[in-house]
C-alpha positions in Angstrom: 113.1 124.5 51.0 110.9 126.4 53.4 113.0 129.6 52.7 112.3 129.2 49.0 108.6 128.8 49.4 108.5 131.9 51.6 110.3 134.0 49.0 107.9 132.8 46.2 104.9 133.8 48.3 106.4 137.2 49.1 107.2 137.9 45.4 103.7 137.0 44.3 102.2 139.2 46.9 104.5 142.1 46.0 103.6 141.9 42.2 99.9 141.7 43.1 100.2 144.7 45.3 102.0 146.8 42.7 99.5 145.8 40.1 96.6 147.0 42.3 98.3 150.3 43.1 99.1 150.8 39.4 95.5 150.2 38.4 94.1 152.5 41.1 96.6 155.2 40.0 95.5 155.0 36.3 91.9 155.2 37.4 92.5 158.3 39.5 94.4 160.0 36.7 91.7 159.3 34.2 89.0 160.5 36.5 90.8 163.8 37.2 91.3 164.5 33.5 95.1 164.5 33.2 96.5 164.6 29.7 97.7 161.4 28.0 101.4 162.7 28.2 101.2 162.8 32.0 99.6 159.4 32.0 102.4 158.0 29.8 105.1 159.4 32.0 103.5 158.0 35.1 103.2 154.7 33.4 106.9 154.6 32.5 107.8 155.5 36.1 105.7 152.7 37.5 107.1 150.2 35.0 110.6 151.2 36.1 109.6 150.7 39.7 108.2 147.3 38.9 111.4 146.2 37.0 113.7 147.3 39.9 111.5 145.4 42.4 111.7 142.3 40.3 115.4 142.5 39.8 116.0 143.0 43.6 113.8 140.0 44.4 115.6 137.8 41.8 119.0 138.7 43.2 117.8 138.0 46.7 116.5 134.6 45.6 119.8 133.7 43.9 121.7 134.6 47.1 119.4 132.5 49.2 119.8 129.5 46.8 123.6 129.8 47.0 123.5 130.0 50.8 121.1 127.0 51.1 123.3 124.9 48.8 126.5 125.7 50.8 124.6 125.0 54.1 123.5 121.6 52.8 127.0 120.7 51.7 128.4 121.7 55.1 125.7 119.8 57.1 126.3 116.6 55.0 130.1 116.9 55.5 129.7 117.5 59.3 127.2 114.6 59.5 129.7 112.2 57.9 132.5 113.4 60.1 130.3 113.2 63.2 129.3 109.6 62.5 132.9 108.7 62.2 134.3 110.8 65.1 131.3 110.5 67.5 132.4 108.8 70.9 129.9 106.0 70.4 129.6 103.0 68.0 127.2 103.0 65.1 126.5 99.9 63.0 124.2 99.5 60.0 122.9 96.1 59.0 120.5 94.7 56.4 117.3 92.7 56.9 119.3 89.5 57.4 121.4 91.2 60.1 124.5 91.2 57.9 126.8 94.2 58.7 126.7 96.9 55.9 128.5 99.8 57.5 130.2 100.7 60.8 131.8 104.0 62.0 135.4 104.5 63.0 134.5 103.9 66.7 133.4 100.4 65.9 136.6 99.7 64.0 138.5 100.2 67.2 136.4 97.6 69.0 136.2 94.8 66.3 138.5 93.6 63.5 137.8 95.3 60.1 137.2 92.0 58.3 134.5 91.1 60.8 132.8 94.4 60.3 133.0 94.2 56.5 131.7 90.7 56.0 130.3 89.5 59.3 126.9 89.0 60.9 125.7 91.0 63.9 125.6 87.9 66.1 129.3 87.2 65.2 130.3 90.2 67.2 129.3 88.5 70.5 127.1 85.5 71.6 125.4 87.9 74.0 123.9 89.8 71.1 121.6 86.9 70.2 118.6 88.3 72.2 118.9 91.5 70.0 119.0 89.6 66.8 116.1 87.4 67.9 114.0 90.4 68.8 113.8 89.4 72.5 115.3 92.7 73.6 115.8 96.2 72.3 118.6 97.2 74.6 121.1 95.5 76.9 124.5 95.9 78.6 127.3 93.7 77.3 131.0 93.6 78.3 133.6 94.0 75.6 137.3 94.1 76.2 137.0 95.0 79.9 134.5 97.7 79.1 130.7 97.7 79.5 128.6 98.9 76.6 124.9 99.7 76.5 123.6 98.4 73.1 120.5 99.8 71.6 118.9 98.6 68.4 116.6 100.6 66.1 115.0 97.8 64.0 113.1 100.2 61.8 116.3 101.9 60.7 118.5 98.8 60.9 120.9 100.5 63.2 122.7 99.5 66.4 124.2 102.0 68.8 127.1 101.2 71.2 127.3 103.5 74.3 130.3 103.1 76.7 128.7 102.9 80.2 131.7 101.5 82.0 132.0 104.5 84.4 128.2 104.6 85.0 128.2 100.8 85.7 131.1 101.2 88.2 129.3 104.0 90.0 126.1 102.0 90.1 127.9 98.9 91.5 129.7 101.1 94.1 126.4 102.6 95.2 124.8 99.1 95.5 127.8 97.8 97.4 127.7 100.7 99.9 124.0 100.6 100.8 123.4 100.3 104.5 122.3 97.0 106.0 121.0 96.5 109.5 121.3 93.2 111.4 119.8 92.2 114.8 121.5 89.4 116.6 119.8 87.4 119.3 121.2 84.7 121.6 118.3 82.2 121.3 118.6 80.4 124.6 120.9 82.6 126.6 118.5 83.4 129.5 117.3 79.8 129.9 120.7 78.3 129.8 122.5 80.8 132.1 119.6 80.9 134.6 121.1 78.0 136.6 124.7 79.1 136.3 126.7 80.9 139.0 128.0 84.4 138.2 131.4 83.2 137.1 130.1 80.6 134.6 127.5 83.1 133.3 130.2 85.8 132.8 132.5 83.2 131.1 129.7 82.2 128.7 128.9 85.8 127.9 132.5 86.7 127.3 133.0 83.7 125.0 130.0 84.6 122.8 131.0 88.3 122.8 134.6 87.5 121.8 133.4 85.2 118.9 131.1 87.9 117.6 133.7 90.7 117.9 136.2 88.6 116.0 133.6 87.9 113.3 132.7 91.6 113.1 136.4 92.6 112.9 137.0 90.1 110.1 134.2 91.4 108.0 134.4 95.1 108.9 131.1 95.2 110.7 130.1 97.7 113.4 128.8 95.6 116.3 127.2 97.0 119.5 125.7 95.0 122.3 122.4 96.4 123.4 121.4 93.9 126.1 122.5 90.7 127.6 121.2 88.6 124.7 120.9 91.1 121.8 123.4 92.8 119.5 123.0 95.5 116.8 125.2 95.2 113.7 125.7 97.8 110.9 127.2 96.7 107.6 126.8 97.3 103.8 125.7 95.2 100.9 129.2 94.2 99.9 129.8 92.7 103.3 126.4 91.0 103.2 127.3 89.4 99.9 130.5 88.0 101.5 128.6 86.7 104.5 126.1 85.0 102.3 128.9 83.5 100.2 130.3 82.0 103.4 126.8 81.0 104.6 127.2 82.8 107.9 129.8 80.5 109.5 129.5 82.5 112.7 126.5 80.4 113.5 128.5 77.2 113.5 131.4 78.8 115.4 129.2 80.0 118.3 127.3 76.7 118.5 130.4 74.5 118.4 132.7 76.7 120.7 130.0 77.1 123.4 129.1 73.4 123.2 132.6 72.5 124.3 132.0 74.5 127.5 128.8 72.6 128.2 126.8 75.9 127.6 125.4 75.4 124.1 124.2 78.8 122.8 122.9 79.4 119.4 122.3 82.6 117.4 119.4 84.0 115.4 120.1 86.9 113.0 117.5 89.1 111.3 118.8 91.3 108.5 117.0 94.1 106.6 118.4 95.4 103.3 117.4 97.5 100.3 116.7 101.1 99.3 115.0 102.1 102.5 115.5 104.6 105.3 117.3 103.6 108.5 114.0 103.2 110.5 112.5 101.1 107.7 115.6 98.9 107.6 115.3 98.5 111.4 111.7 97.4 111.1 112.7 94.9 108.3 115.5 93.5 110.4 113.2 93.0 113.4 110.7 91.3 111.1 113.5 89.0 109.8 114.5 88.2 113.4 111.0 87.3 114.3 110.9 85.0 111.2 114.2 83.3 112.2 112.9 82.7 115.7 109.6 81.5 114.4 111.5 78.9 112.4 113.3 77.6 115.5 116.3 79.8 115.8 120.0 79.0 115.0 119.7 80.6 111.6 119.7 83.8 109.6 116.7 85.4 107.9 117.3 88.2 105.3 114.5 90.4 104.0 115.0 92.8 101.1 112.9 95.8 100.3 111.5 93.9 97.3 110.1 91.3 99.7 112.6 88.5 98.9 113.5 86.3 101.9 116.6 84.2 102.3 117.5 81.7 105.0 120.9 80.4 106.2 121.7 77.9 108.9 119.0 76.1 110.8 121.2 73.0 111.2 120.0 72.1 114.6 116.6 71.1 116.0 114.9 73.8 118.0 115.7 73.5 121.7 112.6 72.4 123.7 111.4 75.1 126.0 110.8 73.6 129.5 109.0 76.7 130.7 105.2 76.3 130.2 104.4 80.0 130.9 103.8 80.8 127.2 101.4 77.9 126.8 99.4 79.1 129.8 99.3 82.7 128.6 98.3 81.7 125.1 95.6 79.3 126.4 94.0 82.1 128.5 94.3 84.6 125.6 92.7 82.1 123.2 89.9 81.5 125.7 89.1 85.3 125.7 89.2 85.5 121.9 86.8 82.5 121.6 84.4 84.0 124.2 84.3 87.3 122.2 83.4 85.6 118.9 80.5 83.9 117.2 80.5 81.0 114.7 84.1 79.9 115.2 85.7 77.9 112.4 88.6 75.6 112.8 90.6 74.4 109.8 93.9 72.7 109.0 95.7 72.4 105.7 94.7 70.9 102.4 94.9 67.1 102.1 94.6 66.9 105.9 96.7 64.4 107.8 96.1 62.9 111.2 97.8 65.7 113.1 95.8 68.4 111.3 92.4 66.7 112.0 93.4 65.7 115.6 94.5 69.3 116.5 91.3 70.7 114.9 89.2 68.3 117.0 91.1 69.5 120.1 90.5 73.1 119.3 86.8 72.4 118.6 86.6 71.0 122.2 88.1 74.2 123.5 85.4 76.2 121.6 82.6 74.1 123.1 84.1 74.4 126.6 83.5 78.1 126.3 79.9 77.7 125.2 80.4 78.9 121.6 79.3 77.3 118.3 82.3 75.8 116.6 82.7 74.2 113.2 85.4 72.0 111.7 86.0 73.0 108.0 87.0 69.7 106.3 87.3 68.7 102.7 86.4 65.0 102.9 87.2 64.4 99.2 91.0 64.2 99.6 91.8 62.1 102.7 94.3 59.4 103.3 93.1 56.0 104.5 93.9 56.6 108.2 92.0 59.9 108.3 89.1 58.4 106.5 88.9 55.7 109.2 88.9 58.4 111.8 86.1 60.4 110.0 84.0 57.2 109.8 84.4 56.7 113.5 83.3 60.4 114.1 80.0 59.6 112.4 79.1 57.5 115.5 79.7 60.7 117.6 76.7 63.0 116.8 78.0 65.9 118.8 81.3 65.9 116.8 79.9 64.9 113.4 77.4 67.7 113.4 80.2 70.2 113.6 82.0 69.1 110.4 81.0 71.3 107.5 82.2 71.9 103.9 84.0 74.9 102.6 80.9 76.4 101.0 78.9 75.9 104.2 81.6 77.7 106.2 81.4 80.7 103.8 77.6 80.9 104.3 77.8 80.7 108.1 80.5 83.3 108.5 79.3 86.5 110.2 81.0 89.8 111.1 82.2 88.6 114.5 83.4 85.2 113.4 86.8 83.7 114.3 89.0 81.4 112.2 91.5 79.1 114.1 94.1 77.6 111.7 96.0 74.6 112.9 99.1 72.7 111.6 99.9 75.3 109.0 100.6 79.0 108.7 100.6 79.5 105.0 97.7 81.1 103.2 98.1 78.9 100.2 97.9 75.7 102.3 94.7 76.3 104.4 91.6 74.3 103.6 89.6 77.4 102.4 91.5 80.6 101.6 88.3 82.6 101.0 87.4 82.2 104.7 90.5 84.2 105.6 89.5 87.0 103.2 86.0 87.1 104.7 86.9 86.9 108.4 89.2 89.4 110.0 89.9 87.6 113.3 92.4 84.8 112.8 94.4 82.6 115.2 97.4 80.4 114.1 98.6 77.3 116.0 101.4 75.5 114.3 104.6 73.6 114.9 106.3 74.1 111.6 109.2 76.5 111.1 107.9 79.8 109.8 108.3 80.4 106.1 107.0 82.7 103.4 103.3 83.2 102.7 102.4 83.7 106.4 98.8 84.5 107.2 98.5 88.3 107.3 97.7 90.1 110.6 96.7 87.2 112.8 95.1 88.1 116.1 97.0 85.5 118.0 100.0 83.3 117.0 101.2 80.2 118.8 104.1 78.7 116.8 106.6 76.4 118.5 109.0 74.6 116.1 110.4 72.5 119.0 107.0 70.8 119.3 106.4 67.4 117.8 103.0 68.3 116.3 100.1 70.7 116.4 98.2 68.1 118.4 100.9 68.4 121.2 100.5 72.2 121.3 96.7 72.0 121.4 96.8 69.4 124.1 98.9 71.8 126.3 96.5 74.6 125.6 93.6 72.4 126.7 95.4 71.6 129.9 95.5 75.3 130.9 91.8 75.9 130.2 90.3 77.6 133.3 87.2 75.5 133.2 87.2 71.8 134.4 86.6 69.4 131.5 86.8 65.8 130.4 87.9 64.8 126.9 85.8 62.1 125.2 87.6 58.9 124.2 87.4 59.9 120.5 88.8 63.4 121.1 91.7 62.1 123.2 92.4 59.4 120.7 92.4 61.8 117.7 94.9 64.1 119.5 97.1 61.1 120.4 97.0 59.8 116.8 98.2 63.2 115.6 101.2 63.0 117.9 102.0 59.4 117.0 101.9 60.1 113.2 104.1 63.2 113.3 106.7 61.6 115.7 106.8 58.3 113.8 105.8 56.5 117.0 107.8 58.9 119.2 111.0 58.5 117.3 111.5 62.0 115.6 111.0 65.5 117.0 110.1 64.1 120.4 110.8 65.9 123.7 109.8 65.5 127.3 106.8 67.7 126.7 105.7 65.3 123.9 105.5 62.5 126.4 103.8 64.7 129.0 101.1 65.5 126.4 100.7 61.8 125.5 100.4 61.0 129.2 97.7 63.5 129.7 95.7 62.2 126.7 96.2 58.6 128.0 94.7 59.6 131.3 91.8 61.3 129.5 91.0 57.9 127.9 93.0 57.8 124.6 92.8 54.4 123.0 96.3 53.3 121.9 95.0 50.2 120.2 92.6 52.2 118.2 95.4 54.5 117.2 97.3 51.6 115.8 94.2 50.4 113.9 94.0 53.8 112.3 97.6 53.7 111.2 97.5 50.1 109.8 98.7 49.8 106.2 97.2 47.6 103.5 99.3 44.9 101.9 98.8 46.5 98.5 100.4 49.8 99.7 103.2 47.9 101.3 104.0 46.2 98.0 103.9 49.6 96.2 106.4 51.0 98.7 108.6 48.0 98.2 108.6 48.5 94.4 109.5 52.1 94.8 112.4 51.2 97.2 113.8 48.8 94.6 114.6 51.9 92.4 116.5 53.7 95.2 120.1 54.7 94.9 122.7 56.6 96.9 123.3 60.1 95.5 125.8 61.1 98.1 127.2 59.5 101.2 124.3 58.9 103.5 121.7 60.4 101.0 119.4 57.9 99.3 116.8 58.8 96.6 114.0 56.8 95.2 112.2 57.9 92.0 109.1 56.5 90.3 106.8 57.6 87.4 103.8 56.0 89.1 101.0 58.2 90.5 101.0 57.7 94.3 99.2 59.4 97.2 101.3 61.6 99.5 101.0 59.2 102.4 102.7 56.4 100.4 105.5 58.8 99.3 106.1 59.9 102.9 106.0 56.3 104.3 108.5 55.2 101.6 110.9 57.9 102.7 110.4 56.8 106.3 111.2 53.2 105.5 114.3 54.1 103.5 115.6 56.0 106.5 115.6 52.8 108.6 118.2 51.3 106.3 121.9 51.0 107.2 124.2 54.0 106.3 121.2 56.3 105.5 121.1 59.7 107.1 118.5 61.3 104.8 116.1 59.9 102.3 114.1 61.5 99.4 111.3 60.0 97.4 110.0 61.5 94.2 106.7 60.4 92.6 103.8 61.8 90.6 100.7 62.9 92.6 98.7 63.7 89.5 99.0 64.4 85.8 100.7 67.7 86.3 102.0 67.4 89.9 105.2 65.9 91.4 105.6 65.2 95.1 108.9 65.0 96.9 109.0 63.7 100.5 112.2 64.1 102.6 113.2 62.8 106.0 116.5 62.8 107.9 118.0 61.8 111.2 119.0 65.4 111.9 122.5 65.6 110.5 121.1 67.0 107.2 118.5 69.8 107.2 116.0 68.5 104.7 113.7 71.5 105.4 116.2 73.9 103.8 116.5 71.7 100.7 112.7 71.5 100.3 112.4 75.2 100.8 114.8 75.8 98.0 112.3 73.9 95.8 109.4 75.8 97.1 108.2 73.6 99.9 108.9 73.4 103.7 108.5 71.4 106.9 110.9 70.6 109.7 114.7 70.0 109.9 114.1 66.3 109.9 110.8 66.0 107.9 109.8 68.1 104.9 108.1 68.0 101.5 107.3 69.9 98.4 104.8 69.8 95.5 106.1 70.8 92.0 103.8 71.5 89.1 104.1 71.3 85.3 107.4 69.4 85.2 108.4 65.9 84.6 109.8 63.4 87.2 113.2 63.6 85.5 113.2 67.4 85.8 112.2 67.2 89.5 115.0 64.7 90.1 117.5 67.1 88.5 116.2 70.0 90.6 116.6 67.9 93.8 120.2 67.1 92.8 121.0 70.8 92.3 119.4 71.8 95.6 121.3 69.1 97.5 124.5 70.1 95.9 124.0 73.8 96.6 122.8 73.4 100.2 125.3 70.8 101.3 128.3 72.3 99.4 
């Protein structure tokens, strides 16, 4: 078409040019006085020239038209042949997604009858997202091949591209990506310290043999780098196999060494993803720190995308009898406090007795070092026991004057301020998140196993999962303060109450250091009778717990679950789980109840045979091996119950 237009323009221009030349020629002849005969001859010659030009142009135009027609026929023929012979599928459909036409390639994939009278969704159920407009392209398996399917909704076309080889190469690349693992023997130095050379060598050989057998079985490169550390190199395919088997090497080492009276556990930190080797090493070390922070005897896997997975953690953290770390942390914290102004102490949202007791203990430490300290406390959401404690604090002007609200804390914060967070390490759980954004210097004191959402860049971290409570850790830190002091009766009682609540009256998560801390507080004047008064329960709450327990049922052997649609405070949910655990043949109890219009609370507790922390973490919560909880939002109680069933089945499978 463009060629024809160009010819027409050229012809018009040529005729116009000849006409102009002819006119000028006649004018010149006339001006020079030539005879009419000469003029006539010239006119005839010019006319002949004009005729020849027109004839040549007409012939050229006819040739072009013939060529264009033949070219269009050839292009149309080639297009039809290409659509049929092209090595990809093409399918045309109408506005109702009924198939109108398919090329030969599609005929090889699907029956002719289906392509002649079928619907797009009839080809495969996996094409529903395309039909529903949810996706424009996707990869779908057909007859042991993988096809990338692309839809062009404006043209009512679907293209099928065979990407089988590309998919295989991609899977092979993913499977062969390097993974770095760091293996640490949690308690090797402490356990072997008192052994003779032969026993120590025997324990080391046993662990090394177990790890070498494990590495040989999974084709892992294993290298011992120190007495208690190993370096392992593997790939993603091996990591998938290890995850599928849930790292049984943890159980093997724990069980085999226990038979020799030298119980050693492993912690493994793994880094994976599209990173360089140094970056994978940093990620593996970070994962190992996370596993150790959660108490050891487990695996922590961090990917380049930030996803974290945990395996193991079936045993309680072994209590550390060496108090050197407590003394070092105490002195370091004293230096940090001395170098700061307007120091803020806060626990977690909906504070319990341990959170408040530990905060009061830290506040005492701040005052010992002659610094102004504040306890950031939201008094609007407290359980009955904590409310009683707060009421008693009103009779202690020196303590009551230090309790401030979230807004007051934000106003008092200065450039050199310090935040000390107790009984939690997660940003989302602290009393006031904005305070962490405003103040750079942060100290974390916690007894929970480390999880995701850790406070970024803390100046000092004291996390000991073996400890019964944050109050126990703070009590030990107070003992190592370099200045002589005497706790007030209220301060000692608050710390003791925190220990009593978290240990369920010295029943769970209790070690020798727990009793040492309680003994120290008793010497300082802690009132055990007042602690019991703080923890007394109303008859109404007891009856509520009894009504919830009536609906309890055994989900699996030893696992009991109670569910209610009533709105209950967290303390009632937790105490109901505690009571269920005291029943015969119960090793773990779970209680599900509403905490608000759009919030569901689940409290879990066990005797230690079942790791309830891992189950709660799978639902988005956390806690200890024997005591954990989670809050779920925007779901029903029935949905929460189903989620709990799925998590129990997956974790305990």
